[in-house]
C-alpha positions as CSV (number, residue, x, y, z in Angstrom):
1,M,-48.7,-24.3,29.0
2,R,-48.6,-20.8,27.7
3,Q,-49.5,-19.4,31.2
4,L,-46.8,-21.6,32.8
5,L,-44.2,-20.3,30.3
6,A,-45.3,-16.7,31.0
7,S,-45.0,-17.2,34.7
8,F,-41.6,-18.8,34.4
9,L,-40.3,-15.9,32.2
10,T,-41.6,-13.4,34.7
11,L,-39.8,-15.2,37.5
12,L,-36.6,-15.2,35.5
13,L,-36.9,-11.5,34.7
14,T,-37.6,-10.6,38.3
15,A,-34.6,-12.7,39.5
16,A,-32.4,-11.1,36.9
17,I,-33.4,-7.6,38.1
18,T,-32.9,-8.6,41.7
19,L,-29.4,-9.9,41.0
20,A,-28.6,-6.7,39.1
21,L,-29.3,-4.5,42.1
22,D,-26.9,-4.2,45.0
23,P,-28.5,-5.1,48.4
24,Q,-28.9,-1.5,49.6
25,T,-30.6,-0.4,46.4
26,K,-32.9,-3.4,46.4
27,A,-33.8,-2.8,50.1
28,E,-34.6,0.9,49.4
29,I,-36.7,0.1,46.4
30,D,-38.6,-2.6,48.2
31,E,-39.2,-0.1,51.0
32,L,-40.5,2.5,48.6
33,L,-42.8,0.0,47.0
34,N,-44.1,-1.2,50.3
35,Y,-44.5,2.4,51.4
36,T,-46.6,3.1,48.3
37,K,-48.7,0.0,48.8
38,T,-49.5,0.6,52.5
39,S,-49.7,4.4,52.4
40,G,-53.5,4.8,51.9
41,V,-52.9,7.4,49.2
42,R,-54.6,7.2,45.8
43,F,-52.2,6.7,42.9
44,I,-52.9,8.8,39.8
45,R,-51.7,7.9,36.4
46,G,-53.1,9.0,33.1
47,G,-55.7,11.0,34.9
48,T,-57.2,7.9,36.6
49,E,-57.1,7.2,40.3
50,Y,-56.0,3.8,41.5
51,S,-55.6,2.3,45.0
52,A,-52.2,2.5,46.6
53,A,-51.8,-1.3,46.2
54,E,-52.5,-1.0,42.4
55,G,-50.1,1.9,42.1
56,A,-47.3,-0.1,43.9
57,Q,-48.0,-3.1,41.6
58,H,-47.8,-0.9,38.5
59,L,-44.4,0.4,39.7
60,R,-43.2,-3.1,40.4
61,D,-44.4,-4.2,36.9
62,K,-42.5,-1.3,35.3
63,L,-39.4,-2.1,37.4
64,D,-39.6,-5.7,36.2
65,K,-39.6,-4.6,32.6
66,A,-36.9,-2.0,33.0
67,G,-34.1,-4.5,33.1
68,N,-30.7,-3.1,33.8
69,R,-31.8,0.5,33.2
70,V,-32.3,0.8,37.0
71,K,-29.1,0.7,38.9
72,T,-29.8,3.0,41.8
73,T,-32.8,4.0,43.9
74,D,-32.7,7.4,42.3
75,D,-32.9,5.7,38.9
76,F,-36.1,3.9,40.1
77,I,-37.7,7.1,41.3
78,T,-36.8,9.2,38.2
79,G,-37.1,6.5,35.6
80,I,-39.9,4.3,36.9
81,A,-42.0,6.1,39.5
82,S,-42.2,9.6,38.2
83,T,-43.8,9.6,34.8
84,S,-45.7,7.6,32.3
85,Y,-43.6,6.1,29.5
86,L,-46.6,6.5,27.1
87,S,-48.0,10.0,27.9
88,G,-45.0,11.6,29.6
89,K,-47.4,12.9,32.3
90,P,-46.2,12.8,35.9
91,Y,-47.6,10.3,38.3
92,L,-49.3,11.8,41.4
93,V,-50.4,10.7,44.8
94,K,-53.6,12.0,46.3
95,F,-53.9,12.3,50.1
96,A,-57.1,11.9,52.2
97,D,-57.5,15.6,52.4
98,G,-57.6,15.8,48.6
99,H,-54.3,17.5,47.9
100,T,-51.9,15.9,45.4
101,Q,-48.2,15.7,45.1
102,P,-45.9,14.4,42.3
103,T,-45.0,10.8,43.1
104,S,-41.3,11.6,42.6
105,E,-41.3,14.3,45.3
106,W,-43.2,12.1,47.7
107,L,-40.9,9.1,47.2
108,K,-37.7,11.3,47.3
109,A,-38.9,12.6,50.7
110,H,-39.5,9.1,52.0
111,L,-36.1,8.0,50.7
112,A,-34.4,10.9,52.5
113,E,-36.2,9.8,55.7
114,I,-35.1,6.1,55.1
115,R,-31.5,7.2,54.8
116,K,-31.7,9.6,57.7
117,K,-33.2,6.9,60.0
118,K,-30.7,4.3,58.8
119,G,-27.9,6.7,59.9
120,E,-29.6,6.9,63.3
121,G,-30.1,3.1,63.4
122,Q,-33.9,3.2,63.4
123,S,-36.4,1.4,61.3
124,P,-37.5,3.7,58.4
125,S,-41.1,2.5,58.3
126,A,-41.7,3.1,62.0
127,A,-40.3,6.6,61.9
128,T,-42.1,8.0,58.8
129,D,-45.3,9.9,58.9
130,R,-46.3,8.7,55.3
131,G,-46.5,12.3,54.0
132,K,-49.8,13.1,55.6
């Protein structure tokens, strides 16, 4: 029963967040989360490396808990995807060649590409080189 209640509350919270975001913002955030999940980078938080999928899930969990504090895609990047609430340390992505980049810079670059391609009428995922 407890598990069912927790699942129901999570569903309600996710629905509330989804309703709070305008369609463009929701689409951009969903694209950034999918980009993170499928990128093949390593996600670094608190000095520990995680898979891209684990990193994306962590960001989604934080977004779900943020409530109405996230109103724009930039709010998501700066308030959710940039630093740890607990330590204040920046999140990093690590590429196959070993170099790292702050997650905020990486996601801002992809967001700029999304918006540029949207203006050109192309699919953002198909046109992005994933920062490699």
